[in-house]
C-alpha positions, -999 to +999 in steps of 0.1 A: +238-551+202+218-548+169+194-526+190+219-507+206+236-499+172+206-485+156+201-463+184+238-450+183+233-444+146+205-427+151+222-405+176+251-397+150+227-387+124+208-363+145+239-345+156+250-336+120+219-310+122+226-298+157+255-280+178+268-294+209+251-265+232+215-277+219+220-311+233+213-325+267+201-356+283+168-338+293+155-325+261+172-341+232+153-375+223+182-393+205+208-387+232+186-397+258+177-430+241+214-436+239+223-430+272+195-452+286+203-479+264+240-481+274+230-476+311+215-513+309+237-529+284+260-553+299+292-537+288+282-503+305+257-513+332+268-496+363+299-477+345+275-447+331+281-413+349+254-395+331+270-357+332+305-373+318+289-393+296+265-370+281+294-344+275+316-371+258+288-383+233+282-342+227+319-336+221+325-368+199+295-361+176+307-328+170+344-337+159+346-328+122+359-362+112+327-377+127+302-349+117+310-347+080+308-381+071+273-389+048+269-422+061+274-441+094+277-477+097+284-505+124+321-498+124+317-464+132+294-476+163+321-497+175+348-470+176+323-447+192+317-472+223+350-481+225+360-444+227+333-442+255+344-471+276+378-457+274+368-424+285+348-439+314+379-461+326+401-431+324+379-410+346+376-436+370+397-423+405+403-436+441+375-417+461+374-420+500+339-418+518+346-409+554+316-418+576+317-411+613+302-445+630+282-421+657+287-435+695+306-469+684+337-479+701+369-490+686+403-493+704+424-495+676+425-488+638+421-517+617+421-520+576+412-546+551+411-543+514+393-512+506+381-507+542+399-486+568+382-483+605+403-451+619+402-453+659+427-431+677+432-395+690+430-364+662+465-363+655+465-405+647+435-398+623+447-371+607+483-389+597+460-415+584+436-394+564+471-378+549+485-412+537+449-421+521+444-390+503+483-385+494+481-351+503+502-327+525+499-325+564+491-288+556+463-296+533+450-325+555+446-299+584+428-274+563+404-303+554+401-314+587+394-279+605+367-273+576+348-305+588+355-297+625+337-262+622+306-281+602+305-312+627+324-305+658+326-341+669+333-357+635+368-371+645+357-382+681+340-414+669+356-441+650+354-435+611+347-460+584+367-451+553+360-467+523+378-462+489+357-466+459+374-466+425+345-446+403+338-416+387+334-386+416+297-381+401+288-416+408+304-419+443+285-386+450+252-399+441+256-433+461+272-418+494+239-421+517+233-455+505+269-464+513+265-448+546+235-466+555+240-500+547+276-500+559+261-494+593+231-518+588+261-544+579+279-538+613+246-542+633+234-574+615+271-591+618+272-580+656+235-594+665+238-623+641+272-637+649+289-616+680+263-613+706+267-614+737+306-610+733+318-575+730+296-557+750+293-519+747+317-503+773+292-478+789+321-457+802+324-441+768+298-417+758+296-389+734+280-358+746+273-323+732+293-320+699+273-324+669+281-350+640+258-345+612+280-347+582+299-374+563+330-363+538+343-373+505+380-372+504+406-377+479+439-362+462+421-338+440+405-305+454+371-312+439+369-346+457+366-327+490+332-326+498+311-324+529+277-342+529+247-340+555+237-370+567+204-382+554+201-411+574+202-422+611+243-429+614+242-439+652+262-473+654+261-476+693+283-509+689+317-519+705+333-525+668+364-544+687+354-577+670+364-561+636+400-570+650+391-606+639+398-610+603+370-636+597+344-612+610+361-583+587+356-607+557+318-613+563+316-572+561+335-571+528+314-601+514+280-581+523+296-549+508+305-565+475+270-583+472+249-554+480+271-523+475+298-532+446+275-556+424+256-534+403+239-562+383+205-566+406+182-596+406+152-601+426+171-624+453+193-597+465+164-570+463+145-591+490+175-593+511+184-556+507+149-548+517+155-570+547+186-550+557+167-515+556+136-528+579+162-546+600+181-510+606+147-492+608+141-517+638+173-507+655+164-471+649+131-470+661+147-488+696+159-454+702+127-435+697+119-411+725+082-415+719+068-432+749+036-448+728+056-465+702+078-483+728+084-515+714+055-519+688+075-503+658+108-526+662+087-556+663+069-547+631+103-538+615+118-570+624+088-589+611+089-572+580+124-579+575+116-617+578+087-616+555+102-595+528+133-623+525+112-654+529+076-651+517+060-648+485+030-630+478-003-641+497+013-666+517+001-679+549+024-655+568+026-665+607+025-702+595+053-701+571+076-679+592+071-696+624+084-729+607+110-713+580+131-691+608+141-716+631+152-739+605+172-714+588+187-693+617+196-714+646+206-701+675+229-720+701+207-708+731+173-716+714+159-750+702+142-750+671+109-759+687+111-727+709+122-704+680+087-712+663+070-703+691+089-673+693+086-664+658+049-668+664+047-648+694+066-618+671+039-623+649+012-618+674+027-586+689+033-573+652-003-578+645-016-565+676+002-533+669-006-530+634-040-541+630-053-526+669-026-501+676-023-521+709+009-529+727+008-555+756+044-553+769+039-562+804+075-565+816+089-544+785+116-522+798+123-491+777+162-494+784+160-533+770+169-542+804+159-577+819+126-593+812+110-622+794+096-600+764+130-580+760+146-614+757+123-627+733+130-593+712+165-597+716+164-633+703+143-626+675+164-598+662+193-620+666+174-648+644+168-619+616+200-608+620+215-641+611+191-650+582+203-615+566+242-618+569+239-653+553+231-638+521+260-645+501+260-681+507+220-685+498+229-665+463+255-693+456+230-717+469+202-707+444+228-705+415+234-741+419+200-752+421+191-732+388+193-750+353+207-717+339+233-711+370+214-676+374+199-664+406+164-675+400+138-663+429+114-692+419+143-714+427+146-698+461+108-699+468+106-735+457+137-745+481+116-726+510+087-742+502+101-777+504+119-769+536+084-759+551+068-791+539+096-809+560+095-786+592+063-800+611+085-822+634+100-786+647+069-783+664+039-804+656+017-791+686+021-755+666+016-769+632-015-785+637-026-755+656-017-728+631-017-745+599-043-728+572-072-749+568-082-753+533-115-740+526-137-767+508-169-766+488-200-768+509-219-787+479-191-810+467-168-807+493-135-800+471-108-777+481-115-739+469-084-726+450-077-689+457 
């Protein structure tokens, strides 16, 4: 806190020589230093909206009672920071992010906490949005008409409405991130817990009408904004499993872990990257490029598992082959077969990455029946199951840490202990792919890397 106090006092002193129109975050060093320090301070991390904070600090420092003081002490800093904190809190408002879940199916609307999955016809959705935004029917219809001119198919899809109480500026900056990971969570839960139940109803198809935008929505006029997608927003899932509260709670748990919790840690960052590559794998399944075929999805799935489980310079095939089946048990796959499957996926990944070859003799471009398609689907389920278990793993790692923190060293130490006990999973595969330590040709001692 002492450092922050000194930075704040330096800012106050610098303002005595300037007018507010001469100060901005980009050109004023004392102001920039203060805002940057606040952004990482425990009392302000995740709460700073740049424009709002900049305007408040510049206005506060120009008040005559503040500017005319000859000296500033720690009490002045406390008043400044308390006033800023109150300003930030007062400007947090309810915002709704509306994300059309393209090509998804949902038979009825469902709500849980801050999430509302909207189904039904145009009139039903209009009535729900009117209640969410607490606005008139006329205003609701005006907003919907404007949206339909931009994206005519917007209201033909199920819509995920997320209530975020924060500064509008912060919500606007985070909206692509919210959409990307929300859709990724839905896919991961489906493939990790739901499949093969709730198959997609193939009679439901969406043709012709563009849906290229999402929307910010709220009670105040400035909150209503149409935003073009900069992500792949295809969902392509039967979401009726969300009608089961237990499954909805898992979605909420993942959302809170990755999108509400602003304090990052290295374990969360690894799983976050895992979700990113998992979603990219699903997106690449839909590519029309004949030459990509299954290579890109396999590569992205293997990268997702590598990102979560492996430290730098690990023997990838060996460690993945014995960690994945132990951590991601499937009811229709033994641990021994899971190890072989993971090794096979790593082979396909290596052939694609290093040789540019794809040896997929029975692969069906439509992911129809076939041995390789089954292998790919099973591995996708394994990766999904690993990812959706993150909330448990975070709590587990905290219990291992002497400081009750999320320590990435404890995570890798736990995985190493688990690996060393994994030979019984598949002894033949273990003996075949376990790395052989190189020895010095002179003395025979192991060579350390």
